[in-house]
C-alpha positions in Angstrom: 17.9 -88.2 15.1 14.2 -87.6 15.5 14.6 -84.0 15.2 16.2 -84.3 11.7 13.2 -86.4 10.6 10.8 -83.7 12.0 12.5 -80.9 10.1 12.4 -83.0 6.8 8.8 -83.6 7.3 8.1 -80.0 7.8 9.7 -79.0 4.7 7.9 -81.5 2.7 4.7 -80.4 4.2 5.5 -76.7 3.6 6.1 -77.5 0.0 2.6 -79.1 -0.3 0.9 -75.9 1.4 0.0 -72.8 -0.7 1.5 -70.8 2.1 4.9 -72.0 1.2 4.6 -71.1 -2.6 8.2 -69.3 -2.4 9.6 -72.8 -2.4 8.1 -73.7 -5.7 9.1 -71.8 -9.0 5.9 -70.8 -10.5 5.8 -70.1 -14.3 5.6 -66.6 -15.6 2.5 -65.1 -17.4 2.9 -63.7 -20.8 0.9 -60.7 -21.9 1.4 -58.0 -24.8 -0.2 -55.0 -26.2 0.0 -54.2 -29.9 0.4 -50.3 -30.6 -0.5 -49.4 -34.2 0.2 -46.3 -36.3 3.3 -45.6 -34.3 5.4 -44.4 -37.6 3.7 -41.9 -39.6 3.3 -43.2 -43.3 4.3 -46.9 -42.1 0.9 -48.7 -41.5 2.6 -52.0 -41.4 4.9 -51.2 -38.4 3.8 -52.2 -35.1 5.1 -51.9 -31.5 4.7 -55.0 -29.6 4.8 -54.3 -25.7 5.2 -57.3 -23.2 5.5 -55.1 -20.3 2.5 -56.5 -19.0 4.1 -60.1 -18.5 4.7 -61.0 -15.0 5.8 -63.8 -12.7 3.7 -64.8 -9.7 7.0 -65.5 -7.7 8.0 -61.9 -8.3 11.1 -63.0 -10.3 11.9 -60.7 -13.3 10.9 -61.6 -16.8 14.1 -61.9 -18.6 13.3 -63.4 -22.1 10.7 -62.9 -24.5 10.0 -65.6 -27.3 7.8 -64.1 -30.2 6.5 -66.2 -33.1 4.7 -64.7 -35.8 2.9 -66.3 -38.7 0.7 -65.1 -41.5 -2.7 -66.4 -41.5 -3.0 -69.4 -43.8 0.4 -71.2 -42.6 3.0 -69.1 -43.9 5.7 -68.7 -41.2 5.9 -65.1 -41.2 8.6 -64.7 -44.0 9.6 -61.1 -44.5 8.8 -59.8 -41.0 11.5 -57.5 -39.8 12.5 -56.9 -36.2 14.0 -53.7 -35.1 16.5 -52.6 -34.3 17.7 -53.8 -37.6 20.0 -56.8 -37.6 18.2 -59.0 -35.1 18.3 -62.5 -36.2 16.3 -64.0 -33.5 12.9 -63.7 -32.2 14.0 -64.6 -28.8 14.9 -61.3 -27.1 15.5 -59.8 -23.8 13.4 -56.5 -24.6 9.9 -56.3 -23.4 9.1 -53.8 -26.1 9.9 -54.5 -29.8 9.0 -52.9 -33.1 8.1 -55.2 -36.1 7.5 -54.2 -39.8 5.2 -56.6 -41.5 5.8 -57.4 -45.1 2.4 -57.0 -46.5 -1.3 -56.3 -45.3 -3.3 -58.9 -43.9 -4.0 -61.2 -40.7 -0.9 -62.2 -38.5 -0.9 -64.4 -35.5 1.5 -63.2 -32.9 2.5 -65.4 -30.1 4.5 -64.7 -27.0 6.0 -67.1 -24.5 8.0 -65.8 -21.5 10.9 -67.1 -19.2 11.5 -65.8 -15.9 15.0 -65.4 -14.2 14.8 -68.6 -12.2 13.9 -70.4 -15.5 10.3 -70.8 -15.0 8.6 -71.2 -18.5 4.8 -72.0 -19.0 4.1 -75.0 -21.3 3.0 -74.5 -24.8 -0.8 -74.5 -24.0 -0.1 -71.1 -22.0 1.2 -69.1 -24.9 -0.4 -65.7 -25.1 -1.5 -64.9 -28.6 -3.4 -62.2 -30.7 -4.3 -61.9 -34.3 -3.4 -58.6 -35.7 -4.9 -57.3 -39.0 -2.9 -54.9 -40.9 -3.1 -52.2 -41.7 -5.3 -51.5 -38.6 -8.0 -49.2 -39.6 -9.8 -47.0 -36.9 -13.5 -48.2 -36.7 -16.0 -45.4 -36.9 -19.0 -45.1 -34.4 -21.6 -47.8 -34.7 -25.2 -46.8 -35.3 
């Protein structure tokens, strides 16, 4: 009887110690790069690459939830995701192509989910503001 209590106590203690982090499912970390001027003559087409997203447990990231809004409150109406026909911004591809409807500033946000269901809370959404078209800046004097 005493042996069972000892094993249970060791398991609880292990879960509280950082050396046993494998018992806990840590949330993944979202990150992405924006690649501009990827299609000649299409300055409003951007490749969003979330391959830098990771999970501290080593679990694969299996889902990417993108949110795009135009600065000023518009919810990104007219934004097209490729390949054509995608009707959702929740995808399993870590690299997507997006065509923005007009020049301006857009807020792009990313939340990721790992294979074991780990998800960061809303305060951990990775976000960047993209200004389109993206003009190369010359040297500063």
